[in-house]
PyMOL commands that place a pseudoatom at each C-alpha (Angstrom):
pseudoatom trace, name=CA, resn=MET, resi=1, chain=A, elem=C, hetatm=0, pos=[-0.032, -0.527, -0.036]
pseudoatom trace, name=CA, resn=MET, resi=2, chain=A, elem=C, hetatm=0, pos=[1.630, 3.390, -1.223]
pseudoatom trace, name=CA, resn=ASP, resi=3, chain=A, elem=C, hetatm=0, pos=[1.592, 6.011, 1.292]
pseudoatom trace, name=CA, resn=LEU, resi=4, chain=A, elem=C, hetatm=0, pos=[-1.048, 9.594, 0.807]
pseudoatom trace, name=CA, resn=LYS, resi=5, chain=A, elem=C, hetatm=0, pos=[2.378, 12.019, 2.334]
pseudoatom trace, name=CA, resn=LYS, resi=6, chain=A, elem=C, hetatm=0, pos=[3.866, 10.657, -0.737]
pseudoatom trace, name=CA, resn=LEU, resi=7, chain=A, elem=C, hetatm=0, pos=[1.254, 10.889, -3.832]
pseudoatom trace, name=CA, resn=GLN, resi=8, chain=A, elem=C, hetatm=0, pos=[0.556, 14.619, -1.967]
pseudoatom trace, name=CA, resn=THR, resi=9, chain=A, elem=C, hetatm=0, pos=[4.401, 15.702, -2.460]
pseudoatom trace, name=CA, resn=LEU, resi=10, chain=A, elem=C, hetatm=0, pos=[5.184, 13.946, -6.326]
pseudoatom trace, name=CA, resn=ASP, resi=11, chain=A, elem=C, hetatm=0, pos=[2.195, 15.673, -6.770]
pseudoatom trace, name=CA, resn=SER, resi=12, chain=A, elem=C, hetatm=0, pos=[3.494, 19.049, -6.322]
pseudoatom trace, name=CA, resn=LEU, resi=13, chain=A, elem=C, hetatm=0, pos=[6.444, 18.113, -7.943]
pseudoatom trace, name=CA, resn=THR, resi=14, chain=A, elem=C, hetatm=0, pos=[5.115, 18.035, -11.241]
pseudoatom trace, name=CA, resn=PRO, resi=15, chain=A, elem=C, hetatm=0, pos=[5.140, 20.599, -13.052]
pseudoatom trace, name=CA, resn=GLN, resi=16, chain=A, elem=C, hetatm=0, pos=[1.729, 22.395, -13.648]
pseudoatom trace, name=CA, resn=THR, resi=17, chain=A, elem=C, hetatm=0, pos=[2.400, 23.971, -17.288]
pseudoatom trace, name=CA, resn=PRO, resi=18, chain=A, elem=C, hetatm=0, pos=[3.152, 21.507, -19.795]
pseudoatom trace, name=CA, resn=VAL, resi=19, chain=A, elem=C, hetatm=0, pos=[7.334, 21.237, -19.955]
pseudoatom trace, name=CA, resn=LYS, resi=20, chain=A, elem=C, hetatm=0, pos=[8.321, 22.522, -23.927]
pseudoatom trace, name=CA, resn=VAL, resi=21, chain=A, elem=C, hetatm=0, pos=[10.528, 19.431, -25.104]
pseudoatom trace, name=CA, resn=ARG, resi=22, chain=A, elem=C, hetatm=0, pos=[13.795, 20.583, -27.905]
pseudoatom trace, name=CA, resn=LYS, resi=23, chain=A, elem=C, hetatm=0, pos=[13.319, 18.950, -30.897]
pseudoatom trace, name=CA, resn=PRO, resi=24, chain=A, elem=C, hetatm=0, pos=[16.551, 17.020, -31.236]
pseudoatom trace, name=CA, resn=VAL, resi=25, chain=A, elem=C, hetatm=0, pos=[19.796, 19.200, -33.116]
pseudoatom trace, name=CA, resn=ASP, resi=26, chain=A, elem=C, hetatm=0, pos=[21.255, 17.230, -36.785]
pseudoatom trace, name=CA, resn=VAL, resi=27, chain=A, elem=C, hetatm=0, pos=[24.831, 18.190, -35.702]
pseudoatom trace, name=CA, resn=GLY, resi=28, chain=A, elem=C, hetatm=0, pos=[26.180, 17.013, -38.632]
pseudoatom trace, name=CA, resn=SER, resi=29, chain=A, elem=C, hetatm=0, pos=[24.060, 19.609, -41.584]
pseudoatom trace, name=CA, resn=GLY, resi=30, chain=A, elem=C, hetatm=0, pos=[25.224, 23.032, -39.137]
pseudoatom trace, name=CA, resn=PRO, resi=31, chain=A, elem=C, hetatm=0, pos=[22.775, 26.143, -39.577]
pseudoatom trace, name=CA, resn=SER, resi=32, chain=A, elem=C, hetatm=0, pos=[21.206, 27.562, -42.261]
pseudoatom trace, name=CA, resn=PHE, resi=33, chain=A, elem=C, hetatm=0, pos=[21.755, 30.882, -43.414]
pseudoatom trace, name=CA, resn=LYS, resi=34, chain=A, elem=C, hetatm=0, pos=[18.824, 32.095, -41.996]
pseudoatom trace, name=CA, resn=ASP, resi=35, chain=A, elem=C, hetatm=0, pos=[19.399, 31.167, -38.735]
pseudoatom trace, name=CA, resn=THR, resi=36, chain=A, elem=C, hetatm=0, pos=[23.010, 32.098, -39.037]
pseudoatom trace, name=CA, resn=LEU, resi=37, chain=A, elem=C, hetatm=0, pos=[21.130, 35.866, -40.032]
pseudoatom trace, name=CA, resn=ASP, resi=38, chain=A, elem=C, hetatm=0, pos=[18.870, 35.903, -38.010]
pseudoatom trace, name=CA, resn=LYS, resi=39, chain=A, elem=C, hetatm=0, pos=[21.344, 35.293, -34.638]
pseudoatom trace, name=CA, resn=VAL, resi=40, chain=A, elem=C, hetatm=0, pos=[23.278, 38.417, -35.853]
pseudoatom trace, name=CA, resn=GLY, resi=41, chain=A, elem=C, hetatm=0, pos=[20.508, 40.178, -36.636]
pseudoatom trace, name=CA, resn=GLY, resi=42, chain=A, elem=C, hetatm=0, pos=[20.205, 40.842, -32.933]
pseudoatom trace, name=CA, resn=GLN, resi=43, chain=A, elem=C, hetatm=0, pos=[23.069, 42.597, -32.928]
pseudoatom trace, name=CA, resn=ALA, resi=44, chain=A, elem=C, hetatm=0, pos=[24.013, 46.345, -34.362]
pseudoatom trace, name=CA, resn=PRO, resi=45, chain=A, elem=C, hetatm=0, pos=[26.367, 45.912, -36.690]
pseudoatom trace, name=CA, resn=ILE, resi=46, chain=A, elem=C, hetatm=0, pos=[30.383, 46.789, -36.784]
pseudoatom trace, name=CA, resn=ASN, resi=47, chain=A, elem=C, hetatm=0, pos=[31.771, 49.766, -39.182]
pseudoatom trace, name=CA, resn=LEU, resi=48, chain=A, elem=C, hetatm=0, pos=[35.162, 48.932, -40.053]
pseudoatom trace, name=CA, resn=ASN, resi=49, chain=A, elem=C, hetatm=0, pos=[35.852, 52.483, -38.635]
pseudoatom trace, name=CA, resn=GLN, resi=50, chain=A, elem=C, hetatm=0, pos=[35.547, 50.718, -35.695]
pseudoatom trace, name=CA, resn=MET, resi=51, chain=A, elem=C, hetatm=0, pos=[37.677, 47.622, -36.187]
pseudoatom trace, name=CA, resn=PRO, resi=52, chain=A, elem=C, hetatm=0, pos=[41.268, 48.494, -35.254]
pseudoatom trace, name=CA, resn=SER, resi=53, chain=A, elem=C, hetatm=0, pos=[42.974, 45.467, -36.795]
pseudoatom trace, name=CA, resn=LEU, resi=54, chain=A, elem=C, hetatm=0, pos=[42.009, 47.398, -40.428]
pseudoatom trace, name=CA, resn=GLY, resi=55, chain=A, elem=C, hetatm=0, pos=[44.228, 50.549, -39.687]
pseudoatom trace, name=CA, resn=ALA, resi=56, chain=A, elem=C, hetatm=0, pos=[42.680, 53.449, -38.500]
pseudoatom trace, name=CA, resn=GLY, resi=57, chain=A, elem=C, hetatm=0, pos=[41.553, 56.872, -41.284]
pseudoatom trace, name=CA, resn=LYS, resi=58, chain=A, elem=C, hetatm=0, pos=[39.021, 56.676, -43.366]
pseudoatom trace, name=CA, resn=LEU, resi=59, chain=A, elem=C, hetatm=0, pos=[37.905, 53.857, -45.802]
pseudoatom trace, name=CA, resn=PRO, resi=60, chain=A, elem=C, hetatm=0, pos=[37.154, 54.770, -48.969]
pseudoatom trace, name=CA, resn=ASN, resi=61, chain=A, elem=C, hetatm=0, pos=[33.781, 52.415, -48.647]
pseudoatom trace, name=CA, resn=GLU, resi=62, chain=A, elem=C, hetatm=0, pos=[32.370, 53.324, -45.563]
pseudoatom trace, name=CA, resn=GLY, resi=63, chain=A, elem=C, hetatm=0, pos=[28.446, 52.200, -46.110]
pseudoatom trace, name=CA, resn=VAL, resi=64, chain=A, elem=C, hetatm=0, pos=[30.232, 48.877, -45.869]
pseudoatom trace, name=CA, resn=LYS, resi=65, chain=A, elem=C, hetatm=0, pos=[29.382, 46.979, -42.678]
pseudoatom trace, name=CA, resn=PHE, resi=66, chain=A, elem=C, hetatm=0, pos=[30.213, 43.880, -40.961]
pseudoatom trace, name=CA, resn=SER, resi=67, chain=A, elem=C, hetatm=0, pos=[28.459, 41.981, -37.736]
pseudoatom trace, name=CA, resn=ASN, resi=68, chain=A, elem=C, hetatm=0, pos=[29.917, 41.432, -34.624]
pseudoatom trace, name=CA, resn=HIS, resi=69, chain=A, elem=C, hetatm=0, pos=[30.338, 37.653, -35.965]
pseudoatom trace, name=CA, resn=ALA, resi=70, chain=A, elem=C, hetatm=0, pos=[32.098, 38.324, -39.119]
pseudoatom trace, name=CA, resn=ILE, resi=71, chain=A, elem=C, hetatm=0, pos=[35.037, 40.623, -36.868]
pseudoatom trace, name=CA, resn=GLU, resi=72, chain=A, elem=C, hetatm=0, pos=[35.215, 37.747, -34.446]
pseudoatom trace, name=CA, resn=ARG, resi=73, chain=A, elem=C, hetatm=0, pos=[35.901, 34.871, -37.748]
pseudoatom trace, name=CA, resn=MET, resi=74, chain=A, elem=C, hetatm=0, pos=[37.777, 37.360, -39.358]
pseudoatom trace, name=CA, resn=ARG, resi=75, chain=A, elem=C, hetatm=0, pos=[39.792, 38.026, -36.159]
pseudoatom trace, name=CA, resn=THR, resi=76, chain=A, elem=C, hetatm=0, pos=[40.356, 34.167, -35.537]
pseudoatom trace, name=CA, resn=ARG, resi=77, chain=A, elem=C, hetatm=0, pos=[41.005, 32.611, -39.137]
pseudoatom trace, name=CA, resn=GLY, resi=78, chain=A, elem=C, hetatm=0, pos=[43.246, 35.483, -39.322]
pseudoatom trace, name=CA, resn=ILE, resi=79, chain=A, elem=C, hetatm=0, pos=[41.035, 38.026, -42.555]
pseudoatom trace, name=CA, resn=SER, resi=80, chain=A, elem=C, hetatm=0, pos=[42.050, 40.961, -42.731]
pseudoatom trace, name=CA, resn=TYR, resi=81, chain=A, elem=C, hetatm=0, pos=[41.295, 43.026, -45.882]
pseudoatom trace, name=CA, resn=SER, resi=82, chain=A, elem=C, hetatm=0, pos=[42.943, 46.382, -47.709]
pseudoatom trace, name=CA, resn=PRO, resi=83, chain=A, elem=C, hetatm=0, pos=[40.921, 49.358, -48.221]
pseudoatom trace, name=CA, resn=GLU, resi=84, chain=A, elem=C, hetatm=0, pos=[40.578, 48.576, -52.081]
pseudoatom trace, name=CA, resn=ASP, resi=85, chain=A, elem=C, hetatm=0, pos=[39.093, 45.127, -50.775]
pseudoatom trace, name=CA, resn=ILE, resi=86, chain=A, elem=C, hetatm=0, pos=[36.976, 46.951, -49.110]
pseudoatom trace, name=CA, resn=THR, resi=87, chain=A, elem=C, hetatm=0, pos=[36.304, 48.674, -52.547]
pseudoatom trace, name=CA, resn=LYS, resi=88, chain=A, elem=C, hetatm=0, pos=[35.572, 46.444, -54.640]
pseudoatom trace, name=CA, resn=LEU, resi=89, chain=A, elem=C, hetatm=0, pos=[33.408, 44.511, -51.588]
pseudoatom trace, name=CA, resn=GLY, resi=90, chain=A, elem=C, hetatm=0, pos=[31.299, 47.962, -51.314]
pseudoatom trace, name=CA, resn=ASP, resi=91, chain=A, elem=C, hetatm=0, pos=[30.971, 48.230, -55.568]
pseudoatom trace, name=CA, resn=ALA, resi=92, chain=A, elem=C, hetatm=0, pos=[29.778, 44.305, -55.457]
pseudoatom trace, name=CA, resn=ILE, resi=93, chain=A, elem=C, hetatm=0, pos=[26.882, 44.632, -53.507]
pseudoatom trace, name=CA, resn=GLN, resi=94, chain=A, elem=C, hetatm=0, pos=[25.628, 47.712, -54.781]
pseudoatom trace, name=CA, resn=ARG, resi=95, chain=A, elem=C, hetatm=0, pos=[25.759, 45.234, -58.179]
pseudoatom trace, name=CA, resn=ALA, resi=96, chain=A, elem=C, hetatm=0, pos=[23.770, 42.721, -56.533]
pseudoatom trace, name=CA, resn=ALA, resi=97, chain=A, elem=C, hetatm=0, pos=[21.543, 44.702, -55.206]
pseudoatom trace, name=CA, resn=ALA, resi=98, chain=A, elem=C, hetatm=0, pos=[21.295, 47.111, -58.534]
pseudoatom trace, name=CA, resn=LYS, resi=99, chain=A, elem=C, hetatm=0, pos=[20.552, 42.828, -59.921]
pseudoatom trace, name=CA, resn=GLY, resi=100, chain=A, elem=C, hetatm=0, pos=[17.905, 42.955, -56.840]
pseudoatom trace, name=CA, resn=SER, resi=101, chain=A, elem=C, hetatm=0, pos=[19.687, 40.133, -54.968]
pseudoatom trace, name=CA, resn=LYS, resi=102, chain=A, elem=C, hetatm=0, pos=[18.859, 40.576, -50.981]
pseudoatom trace, name=CA, resn=ASP, resi=103, chain=A, elem=C, hetatm=0, pos=[21.453, 37.994, -49.670]
pseudoatom trace, name=CA, resn=SER, resi=104, chain=A, elem=C, hetatm=0, pos=[24.395, 36.683, -51.875]
pseudoatom trace, name=CA, resn=LEU, resi=105, chain=A, elem=C, hetatm=0, pos=[27.618, 35.340, -51.339]
pseudoatom trace, name=CA, resn=ILE, resi=106, chain=A, elem=C, hetatm=0, pos=[30.636, 36.902, -52.331]
pseudoatom trace, name=CA, resn=LEU, resi=107, chain=A, elem=C, hetatm=0, pos=[33.618, 35.138, -53.393]
pseudoatom trace, name=CA, resn=MET, resi=108, chain=A, elem=C, hetatm=0, pos=[37.365, 37.893, -53.186]
pseudoatom trace, name=CA, resn=ASN, resi=109, chain=A, elem=C, hetatm=0, pos=[40.693, 37.309, -52.370]
pseudoatom trace, name=CA, resn=ASP, resi=110, chain=A, elem=C, hetatm=0, pos=[40.959, 32.877, -51.460]
pseudoatom trace, name=CA, resn=SER, resi=111, chain=A, elem=C, hetatm=0, pos=[37.606, 34.065, -48.375]
pseudoatom trace, name=CA, resn=ALA, resi=112, chain=A, elem=C, hetatm=0, pos=[33.553, 33.982, -48.733]
pseudoatom trace, name=CA, resn=LEU, resi=113, chain=A, elem=C, hetatm=0, pos=[31.837, 36.616, -47.099]
pseudoatom trace, name=CA, resn=ILE, resi=114, chain=A, elem=C, hetatm=0, pos=[27.626, 36.329, -46.249]
pseudoatom trace, name=CA, resn=VAL, resi=115, chain=A, elem=C, hetatm=0, pos=[26.512, 39.491, -47.208]
pseudoatom trace, name=CA, resn=SER, resi=116, chain=A, elem=C, hetatm=0, pos=[22.848, 40.763, -46.379]
pseudoatom trace, name=CA, resn=VAL, resi=117, chain=A, elem=C, hetatm=0, pos=[22.884, 43.282, -49.157]
pseudoatom trace, name=CA, resn=LYS, resi=118, chain=A, elem=C, hetatm=0, pos=[18.992, 45.111, -47.782]
pseudoatom trace, name=CA, resn=ASN, resi=119, chain=A, elem=C, hetatm=0, pos=[21.445, 46.330, -44.541]
pseudoatom trace, name=CA, resn=ASN, resi=120, chain=A, elem=C, hetatm=0, pos=[24.637, 46.393, -46.618]
pseudoatom trace, name=CA, resn=THR, resi=121, chain=A, elem=C, hetatm=0, pos=[26.404, 44.102, -43.285]
pseudoatom trace, name=CA, resn=VAL, resi=122, chain=A, elem=C, hetatm=0, pos=[28.846, 41.257, -43.893]
pseudoatom trace, name=CA, resn=VAL, resi=123, chain=A, elem=C, hetatm=0, pos=[27.044, 38.736, -42.014]
pseudoatom trace, name=CA, resn=THR, resi=124, chain=A, elem=C, hetatm=0, pos=[29.783, 36.413, -41.514]
pseudoatom trace, name=CA, resn=VAL, resi=125, chain=A, elem=C, hetatm=0, pos=[33.465, 35.787, -43.616]
pseudoatom trace, name=CA, resn=MET, resi=126, chain=A, elem=C, hetatm=0, pos=[35.644, 32.023, -44.680]
pseudoatom trace, name=CA, resn=ASP, resi=127, chain=A, elem=C, hetatm=0, pos=[38.971, 31.539, -45.643]
pseudoatom trace, name=CA, resn=LYS, resi=128, chain=A, elem=C, hetatm=0, pos=[39.598, 28.975, -47.933]
pseudoatom trace, name=CA, resn=ASN, resi=129, chain=A, elem=C, hetatm=0, pos=[39.974, 26.331, -45.976]
pseudoatom trace, name=CA, resn=ALA, resi=130, chain=A, elem=C, hetatm=0, pos=[36.958, 26.856, -44.143]
pseudoatom trace, name=CA, resn=LEU, resi=131, chain=A, elem=C, hetatm=0, pos=[35.178, 26.741, -48.182]
pseudoatom trace, name=CA, resn=LYS, resi=132, chain=A, elem=C, hetatm=0, pos=[35.869, 22.553, -47.839]
pseudoatom trace, name=CA, resn=GLU, resi=133, chain=A, elem=C, hetatm=0, pos=[32.758, 20.843, -48.840]
pseudoatom trace, name=CA, resn=ASN, resi=134, chain=A, elem=C, hetatm=0, pos=[30.524, 24.060, -47.225]
pseudoatom trace, name=CA, resn=VAL, resi=135, chain=A, elem=C, hetatm=0, pos=[26.878, 24.218, -48.184]
pseudoatom trace, name=CA, resn=PHE, resi=136, chain=A, elem=C, hetatm=0, pos=[25.959, 27.533, -49.009]
pseudoatom trace, name=CA, resn=THR, resi=137, chain=A, elem=C, hetatm=0, pos=[21.744, 28.455, -48.387]
pseudoatom trace, name=CA, resn=ASN, resi=138, chain=A, elem=C, hetatm=0, pos=[18.881, 30.916, -48.271]
pseudoatom trace, name=CA, resn=ILE, resi=139, chain=A, elem=C, hetatm=0, pos=[21.519, 33.770, -50.542]
pseudoatom trace, name=CA, resn=ASP, resi=140, chain=A, elem=C, hetatm=0, pos=[20.123, 34.721, -53.734]
pseudoatom trace, name=CA, resn=SER, resi=141, chain=A, elem=C, hetatm=0, pos=[22.763, 35.871, -55.537]
pseudoatom trace, name=CA, resn=THR, resi=142, chain=A, elem=C, hetatm=0, pos=[27.101, 35.038, -56.252]
pseudoatom trace, name=CA, resn=VAL, resi=143, chain=A, elem=C, hetatm=0, pos=[29.260, 37.609, -56.511]
pseudoatom trace, name=CA, resn=VAL, resi=144, chain=A, elem=C, hetatm=0, pos=[32.538, 36.586, -57.586]
pseudoatom trace, name=CA, resn=LEU, resi=145, chain=A, elem=C, hetatm=0, pos=[35.451, 39.083, -57.723]
for i in range(1, 145): cmd.bond("trace and resi %d" % i, "trace and resi %d" % (i + 1))
show_as sticks, trace
zoom trace
């Protein structure tokens, strides 16, 4: 026979509201571009002039911004761009925008940049080692420089 006090104690430990169960994550597939954009979307993009690793002074195209995520990837992967590269990047973004692109993959200097064209913001950066066997999803254009 079960003790009634034990049952009452168990009832008080049972949550009264339903508990949400998370779906298992498929580790092998990695995040989609949309997931990365959504994740970075809450962070304010940082203007290139605020990046000490790129050097001081005015850059040719101040309109191009890098998200915090992209800056971190550049630092950890040892990627840097010259002012001329930034000018080319800005021109590539403008060309993509003129064609109606929203999210673009830009291939430049042995690296790949995922860019939110409408926000003029680089979302992430990869070097050529990170490009191997990678799948890019949720982009609507590619610009090769």
